[in-house]
N, C-alpha and C positions, 0 to 999 in steps of 0.2 A: 561674026560671032551671035546667037540667038539672045535675045534679052532673057534674063533670070532674073526671079526677086532674092537677092541675097540674104533678104534677112530674115534668119530662124524668129519663132516666136520669143517674144522676149522673155518665159518663161525657163525658155531654154538657155539663155543667157546668166538669168540668176540664178540657176542652179551650178553653172559653170565656175560663176566669176569666186572661187576659193582660190585665184590663182597660185600655182606651184604649190598645190598642197600635198604633194609626193615629193620623198627624198629622189635625187637623182642618183644615179650608181657613182661610184668615189672618181672613176677614170672620166666619166660625161661634167661632173662637177667643178671637175679639175679643169676640164677644157673652156666652161662656159666661166670659169675665174680668169683666166688667161687671156680670154675672149672680152670680158669686161674691163679689163687692165688696159689691154690694149687702144680697146673703144675709149677710155675715158682719159685716154693721154694724144686722142686725137688720129691714133692709127687704125680708120675702121676698116679699111681693105684688108688689112693683118689680120684684124682681129675675126672678119668672116669666116676661116675653116674650123676656128675653135667655136664661136657660136652655132654655126650650122650643127653642130655634132648635138647640142644641148637642143637646140631647136627641132631638131629630127627626134629626138626622145621624148619631146612636147613640152616643152618648159614655152611657155609663153611669154616670162618675158625674154626670152632669147629670140622668140620669132619677131617678137615687138623691135628689139635692137638689128635683126635681121633687115628689115626693111629700112631703119633709121641708119647704118652702114650703107644700104644701096643705094637711098637716099643721098648721102654725103658721096659718093663716088659722081655723082652726076649734077653737084653743083645743086646737093638741096633740091632736084626735081624727082616728079613722081615718077619712075619709071616702071614699066611692066612687074621688074621683081621684086623691085619694093613694093607694088601695090598687092602682088600676091604673098608677101610675108605679111604684111598687114593685114589681110585678109586672115591669114590662119588662123593670126591673133584674135581680130575679133572675133572670127566663131568661137572662139575659147571664153570669150566675155571680156576681153579687155577695151576699156573704154578710150584710151588713148589710139589705141589702134584703129579704133571706130570711127575717130575725129582726125585721123589721119587719112582715111577713106573719104570721108567727107570734104577733105580739103582737097585732097585729089579728085574727086568727082569721083573715085569707085569705078575708073576708067582703066581697063585691062583690054590693049591690044588693039587701041581706040576706038573701044565698044564701052559704051555707058550703060551697064546694068541697069534696069528697070529697079527704082526704089533706092538709086545711090544716094540722092539726097537724102534718104531716111537715116542715113547711118548717125547724125548727130541726133537724132531723135532717139534711134536704140543707145547711145551713149548717155543720154537723158533718162531713158526709161529702166536702163540696170542702175545707174549709179542712185538718183535720186532716194529711193528706198533704203538705200544702205544709210546715206546723207541724213534723211529724217529720221531714222530710228530712235528710239527712245535712250541708246545708249548712245550716239550718233560716231561714226566712223569719219575720224578725221581725215583721212586718205579719200576718202570717197566726197567728204567736203571739199578736198582740195580738186578731187578731179569735176566735181559740180563749176568750181573757180573758170577751170579751161573751157568748159562744157560751154555754159553759157555767155564767156567770153566769144568764142567762137560763135556761138547763136545768133546773140544780139549785135555783133560786129556786121556778119552777113547779111542779118536784115535791117540795118541803118536805121533801127525803129527807136530803140531802148534811147532814156537819158542817161546820159554820161554824168559822172562823179567828178568830185573833185581830183580823181586818181587817175582820171581819164580813161577809167575805162567802165564798163557797161555797171550798172547800179545793183545787179542781181550778181555777178560776178564777184562784184565786189564783197558783197552781203558774205559771200561764202568762203570767201578767200579770209575775212577777218574772223569768221566761225572757225575755221579749220586752223589759223593763229592762236584764236582765244582757248580750242580746245588742247595745245601746247605741240603740234604740229611742226619741227623744227623747219622742214622747208616751208610752208606757210608763212611763217613769225618772218624767215630771212627775204622771201621774197616781199612779205608786207614793209620790213623794215627800208628795202629797195626804194619800196614806191614814195615811201616818205620823204629817203633822200633826194629820190629825184624830183621832188617839188610837190609831192600830193600833200594834202590838209591844210589846215588853216594857222600856219604858225609864222609870228609877226617877226620873229631872230631866227637868225642862223644856229645859234645856241640853242635854243628850242625845239626847231627841229633835227639837230643832231642828238640833241637828249631823246627825242620820242625813239627815234630811230633804233638809236643804240638801246633801250629796253629793251626790244624787240631781239636784236639782233645777240644781245646778251643770254636772253632765256632760252635760246637754238643753241649757241654755242656750249652752256651750260649740260647740256644733252649730247654734246659731242658731235655737234654737225657742223664739219669744217667749212661748208661756204660759210657759215656766220661767223666763225672764226677771221676769216679773210675781212669778212665785213668791219668786225669789231677791229681790226688793225688799220683799214681806212679810215672808221667811224673816229679812231683817235689821234689818228694823223693830221683830221681836217679839224678838232678841237687842240693842236698843236700841244698834244700830250704824247710825245714821242719816247718816252721809257715806255707807258702801256703800250703804245704802237708797237713798237719791237717787242717785247714779250707775246703779242697776239702773234706776230709776224711767226716769232719761234715757231709756237704752240701750234698755227698752221700746217708749219713746214714737217713738223715731228707727225703730226696724222696725216701727210700725203700731197700737201697743198701743192699742187704747180708752183701758183704764184709765190706762196708763202717761202718755199726754198730758196728759188730764183733771187727772191729778193733779201734772204739770208746770208745765200751763196755770194751776192753782188757787194754787200754790204760787208764780210769779211774779206773778201779780196781788193775792195777800195770803197773804206768808207768816205771818204771826199766827195765821190763822185758816184755813187747808187744815186737810182734817180730817188726825187720825193725829198733829199737829203734826210732822211729821217734815222738815220744808223746812229745807233745810241752805243754801240758796241765799242771793242777792241778790236782794231785792225787784226787780222790772222790771215795772212794771205794762203799759207798754205791749206788750213781748212776752207779757205773760200774756194781758191783751187778744186779741191779735192770735193767738195758738194758742187758744181759747177761741172765738173769733168763726170762724175757720176751722172748728172742730167744727162749731159750730152753722150754718155752712153748708152743711156734707157732711150732716147728718143730717137737719136741716130739723126742721120743727113743733117742740112742747115738748120741748127735748132738756135733759140735765141743763147743759151747758154754759151755755146760753140763760137757765137758771134761776140759774145762779151771777152772768153777766154783770149781769142784771136787779136783783141783789141789790146788786151794787158798781158801781151807773152814777155814784155819785157820787165815786168815785176818779179818774176822768178827768174833762177838760172835753173840750169839741167835737173844737178841735183836736187833741187827743192819740188822742180816738176814731177819727177821720180818719188818723192815720199809724198808728196799729196796724193797722185796716182795710187801707192799706193795704201793710205790712207784711204781713196775713197773705196777700192775693193775690199777691205777689210769693215767700212762702216756704213758705205753710203749706198753702193751697188747692192738691189734689191731689199732694202731697208723696207721692211712695213710697220705699218700699212703703206702700199703701193703707192706709188705717183700717180697723182689724178689731178686732171684739167676740172674736174666735177661738172661736166657737159649738162645742163638744164634737160629732165626727162622728156619735156616739151617744148622745145625751144625752136626755132627756124627751121 
């Protein structure tokens, strides 16, 4: 394959970074929604036919997640198919797709086009003006965090701060958090929970992390609700932890719903022993049964049910499964593991 310059002028990207500014036709939007539902519970292969419909219709987010789905099929490998989808999204100005192209060397079919190293610079060029604008775009600030984390880590020349990530990246992550972006607030809180910062006692660390999780959770950000459950459990406040677990479950959290179902089914042996509810085996079985139906295969909910079959007789299981059909299967918002937008 002849070497070509994949980079269009930066102005072209800047004009295009009003991603998905048009409405998809209703049937295509429904296909995209189903594709994202499947992707978010870990069924990336099943998601692809649905996402492809939206990607073919010009939806940039769907193009990016087609690339992510292709990559997940090959154990996070940068295949030709994945790179082609990232390229389509990058050509429409998606900075995360540009970073994926940089990570993969922008190589298609074994050849690396000229300028492949410049994809990270292209992501910077398109994102920095939006992040530095007077109003300041928090989404662009978060993208800057990922861009600088990749730029500086690759060069191995940056000074690393107390969070263990490049200083410039940290600056943008905190700016995005302070600007009120819940994803950034949750990421910042996780960094603190993971050991970042100068906190001389565990309680002070937990309180600092909780303050960020709380801000994000109040905006309805479900991963922050999951972290509120965790941080309150660490603080031995099991009543509050339980309430956050239920709230996360009600908002579609896979982790939250698994915990709630397990606690209802078997209060004494559920993980972390933070169940403060009264045992309700029929309700617990119904929740786990619904999850197993949505997830399919040898899922964790199925395993828990198999280990606890003797807790319900046949008539109780039938009652529980009827309850699952009526109240839990297909419950909205849809079940999700909330995978990171730019994870491994």
